[in-house]
C-alpha positions as CSV (number, residue, x, y, z in Angstrom):
1,X,0.0,0.0,0.0
2,X,1.4,3.4,-1.0
3,X,1.5,6.3,1.5
4,X,-1.3,7.9,-0.4
5,X,-3.5,4.8,-0.3
6,X,-2.8,4.4,3.4
7,X,-3.8,8.1,4.0
8,X,-7.0,7.6,2.0
9,X,-7.8,4.4,3.9
10,X,-7.3,6.1,7.2
11,X,-9.6,8.9,6.1
12,X,-12.3,6.5,5.0
13,X,-12.0,4.6,8.3
14,X,-12.3,7.8,10.3
15,X,-15.5,8.8,8.5
16,X,-17.0,5.4,8.8
17,X,-16.1,5.2,12.5
18,X,-17.6,8.7,13.0
19,X,-20.8,7.6,11.2
20,X,-21.1,4.6,13.5
21,X,-20.4,6.5,16.7
22,X,-22.9,9.3,15.8
23,X,-25.5,6.7,14.8
24,X,-25.2,5.1,18.2
25,X,-25.5,8.6,19.8
26,X,-28.7,9.3,17.9
27,X,-30.1,5.9,18.8
28,X,-29.4,6.5,22.5
29,X,-31.0,9.9,22.4
30,X,-34.0,8.6,20.6
31,X,-34.3,5.7,23.1
32,X,-34.3,8.2,26.0
33,X,-36.9,10.4,24.4
34,X,-39.2,7.7,23.1
35,X,-39.2,5.9,26.4
36,X,-39.6,8.9,28.6
37,X,-36.4,8.1,30.5
38,X,-35.8,10.7,33.2
39,X,-32.9,11.4,35.4
40,X,-34.4,9.0,38.0
41,X,-34.4,6.0,35.7
42,X,-31.7,3.4,36.4
43,X,-30.5,3.5,32.8
44,X,-30.4,7.3,32.4
45,X,-26.8,7.8,33.6
46,X,-25.5,4.9,31.6
47,X,-27.1,6.2,28.4
48,X,-25.8,9.7,29.0
49,X,-22.3,8.4,29.6
50,X,-22.5,6.4,26.4
51,X,-23.7,9.5,24.5
52,X,-20.8,11.6,25.6
53,X,-18.2,8.8,25.2
54,X,-19.4,7.8,21.7
55,X,-19.7,11.4,20.5
56,X,-16.2,12.3,21.5
57,X,-14.4,9.1,20.3
58,X,-13.8,10.3,16.6
59,X,-12.4,13.5,17.9
60,X,-9.8,11.8,20.1
61,X,-6.4,10.7,18.9
62,X,-5.9,7.1,18.1
63,X,-2.4,5.8,17.5
64,X,-3.0,4.3,14.1
65,X,-5.4,6.6,12.3
66,X,-5.4,9.8,14.2
67,X,-8.4,11.9,15.0
68,X,-11.1,13.7,13.1
69,X,-10.5,17.4,12.9
70,X,-13.0,19.6,14.8
71,X,-13.1,21.7,11.6
72,X,-15.6,19.2,10.3
73,X,-18.1,20.4,12.9
74,X,-20.3,23.2,11.4
75,X,-19.5,26.6,12.9
76,X,-22.9,27.0,14.5
77,X,-22.4,23.7,16.4
78,X,-18.8,24.3,17.6
79,X,-19.8,25.8,20.9
80,X,-22.0,22.8,21.7
81,X,-19.2,20.5,20.4
82,X,-16.7,22.1,22.7
83,X,-19.0,21.6,25.7
84,X,-19.6,17.9,24.7
85,X,-15.9,17.2,24.5
86,X,-15.1,19.0,27.7
87,X,-17.8,17.2,29.6
88,X,-16.7,13.9,28.1
89,X,-13.1,14.5,29.2
90,X,-13.8,16.0,32.6
91,X,-17.0,14.4,33.8
92,X,-18.0,11.3,32.0
93,X,-15.1,9.5,30.4
94,X,-12.0,10.4,32.3
95,X,-13.0,10.7,36.0
């Protein structure tokens, strides 16, 4: 595999991985909303942790393929993105 092919393969993997992670986030959010799961439900915290962890995964560095650039996040969503990553790192995934 040439360096160019390897770079293209890494990019493709990152986008596929991102799609999978965000699909799981959307499914978890939908599950919470459709089932009326409140903060008092035993599964609520587990689902919230999963949402934050899965959302942040593509934006964190991996040794083999690297991370997805935050530039891919539309400008109007960058403040929310920043909050999601900060909460992931400081509260939900690295405590």
